[in-house]
C-alpha angles and dihedrals in degrees: 000000000000100000138093123243087220137002134190121210111180106307094341123096122195120196117194120230110295127203129190098270127121125223091279094052096256114147110241118209131028097228140027093266094056093041092051092051090050093047095050090049088051090051089049090053092052091047091054090050087057094045094258135112139211095266087062091067110112101166140025133184115202130194116199121194087221133359089237084081093056098099094049090046092049093049092053093042091054092046093053100038097036109169095354091093102187116191110261140196117196121198129185115224130176096213129060135171091270126011090243092059111101101170139035123183131193118192138198120195135185117207104216091181092072 
């Protein structure tokens, strides 16, 4: 498609919007909570591939298919990020990659160990 899933520039790591799909395109998670957990674990995997880690995340942008999913999304987000507390913007959208996708998250990280 002409873009990278993740890219490192100096100590900054940019992770493109991730949805809850596996490598074969199967939707993972039946609700926004499960999809958010899957997505954050996916982001963490891409960060590790670029020599980063989840605590390096400073900003996220989230698209929700509907704001009715906000509480489930927030619960999962807090569980996975804990005390990291990245800044976040959440946007409601009525169209996602697949109709089963409820959440999409983009992340920016800064590796302070470099």
